[in-house]
N, C-alpha and C positions, 0 to 999 in steps of 0.2 A: 602465310602461316603466322599464328598468333605468337608473339614473343613477350607478352606482358600479362600480368594478372589484373583482372578487374577488381577494383576496390569499391567497397560498399559500406554504407552505414546501415546496420541492421538493428532495429528496435523491436524487441519481442515482448514477452509477458513478464508478469511479476506476481509475487505473493507477499506483498509488502507489509511490514510489521511496524507497529509503534510500541515501544517499551515504556511502560508506566512504572516508575520507581516509587518506593515509599517516601522518598525525599523529593516531593514535587508539589506544585500547585494543582490539587486534584480537580478543581473546577476548570482550570485552563486545559488540563490534559483531557478531560471528558469532552469538552467543547471541540478540541482539536481532532480527537478521534472520530467524533460524530461527523464533523465537516469533511474529513478525509475519506471516510468510509462511504458517505451517502451523497456527496456532491456528484452531479451528472449521473445519478442513479448507480454509482459505483462503476460506471463504464469508462474507467481511466486505467491505463497500465500502472499508474502511480498510486491508485487508490489504496487506502488502508483496508486490508482484508483480515489482518490478525492484530488484535490488541493483546500484548503479553504483559500481564500485570503481576507485580510482586504480591505474594500471598497475604501479607499483613494488611494490605489495603484493597484486596480483591473485591470483597462484598460491598464496601463503600463505593468503590469505583463503578461497579456494575449498576448499582442503584442510581448513581448520578448520571451515568451514560444513558440509561433508559430515559431518564427525565430530559436530558439534553436533546436526545433524538426526537422525542415527542414534541418538544418546543420548537426545534429547528425545522422539521420536515412537514411540508404540507403537500399531499399527493393530489394531483388533478391535472386538468388541461393547462398546458403552458401558455395558452392564449389568455389565461387569467394572470395578470401581472403579480398577484399575490402568491401564486403557486411557484414552488421551487423544486418540485420533484415530479417529473413527468414519466412517461412510459419508457421501457427499454426499446431497443432499436427495431426489433421485429419479432415475429412469432417464434422463429427458430431459437433466438436468444432467450425468449421468455420460457420456452419449454426446457431448455438446457439448464437455466438458472433454477427453475422450480424443481427439477430433478436433483440438483445438488442440495437444495434445501431439504427435500424429503430424505435424502441419504444422510444429511447432517443431523436431522431430528432423531435418527436411529442411534447416532453416536454421541449425542450431547443433549443439553437442555435448551429448549426454545424459550427465549426471554420475551421477544416481541416480534411481530410480523409473521412471515412464513407463508403468506398466500398472495393471491391476486388482489390488487388494490381497487380494481374496477373492472366491469365487464365491457366497458366502452373502448378498451385498447389494451396494449400489452403492459399493463401496470403490475408491478410487484412491490409489495410492502417492504419498507426497510426492515431487514431481518437481522436479529442478533441471537447468536447461539453461544451459550456459556458452558463452562466445565468441559471444554473440548480437549481431547488428547491431541498433542501436537503432531503425532504421526498419522492421524486419520486423514482420509481423502479430503475432507472439507477444509483441513488445515494445511494441505500440501498443494492442491491443484488450483489453478487460477479460475475463478468463477466468472469474473467480469460482469458483475451485477451487484445489487445492493445487499450483500451478505457479509456480515462481520462475525468472526469467531473470537471469543475472549478466552485466552489461555492463562492458566494459573502457573506461576513460577515460584519456586521456593525463595529465591533471592535474585539479586541483580545478575550474578554470574550465570545462573541457570537461564535467566531471561535472554542474555546474549547468545547462549548456546542454542536455545530454541529458535531465536530470530534467524540464525545462520543455517538452520537445519532444513533447507529446501534446495531445490535445484536452481532457484532464481537468486537475483541479487540486484534489484533495480533501485527502489527507494526504501528508506527506513527513517525512523525518528525515535528520539529518546526524550522523555520528560523527567528531569531530575535537577535539583538545585546543587548537587554535589559536583564540584569541579573535577574531582578525581574520577568519578564515574563518566563524566562527559569525555575526559581524555581517554578512558578505556574504550568508549564507543568509537572514537575517532580511529583508534588502532585496530579494534577487534570486530566491529560491526561491518560485515563484508557486503557493502552495497555501493553502487556507483554514485548515488545521491543521498547524502545523510543530512538530516535536519535535527537541530538541537533546540529543544523547548519550543517547537512549533510543529504543525502538521506536516505530513510527508507528501503533500501535493502542492502544486502552485509554482513550479519553476517558470521564470519569466524568459521568454525567447529573446535571445540577443544579450541577455544579462547573466543567466544562470545555465551554464552548459549542462546537458542532460544525457545520460546513457548509463546502462547497467552492466553488471558482471555476470559471469556464468551463463545460464540459459536465458538471460534477460537481454542479451544483445552483444554487440561488438565493443561496447564502451568507447565509441568514437566521439562521444559528447557532442551530439547535434544541438542546434539552438544557440551556439556560440561560435566564436572564431576558431576554437581549437580544432574542430572537425575538418577544417580546410586543409590542415597539414596532412591529413590522411591521403589526399589526392595530389600531393606534391611528391617529388623525388628528391631525397636529400643526397647531396654529393659532397663527399669528404675529400679535401685536397691537402696534401702535405708537401712541403718544399724544403729541400736541404739548402740552408743558407751557406754562402761561400765563406 
């Protein structure tokens, strides 16, 4: 008869957001969002799939983000060393991602991409959708592909609220030069891995413990020493001294 509970480290999905505040280096923020959204064709649980941008800089950011994406991404066969954006993993993934894009196009504005990048494999163009309602499907469900939605927020406070308004809580990032806003993010941005003034991907195994909140996993922080404690039994001993 089993007398103990099995312990597991569960790593699940994400709908990771990067908040871009009006007080930030816009160039650095656009570069970070593009890298986090389209690295590995967006096939990372930590990939940025939502850019939440304060209204006063929204248009300027979107213009710069499109430029950075075009400069950064070269689609093609990864046998070519100059290519940094290959196909998605298989046909099923391709069909699912394209169906999300088609649904997203009904709910928002297509800035760039939106289709197959090549007929020679399961290529999907890096896709950016703008003016997205944060409660729409494309802004709530994990796509796990090269699809980024850009959401407009009235101010930093609303941006934080939108960022937290999903069932997930894996990674997130904030670009701002305001120390006060960074402190608010530390307390209020409900994710297991928070990045300040850098992209939301790239945790180093053995150095940067990784794990999310809510439906993103058990928050057991794999990839570091912390998770080992999950598999131990803590024994508390008290003794009365004479």
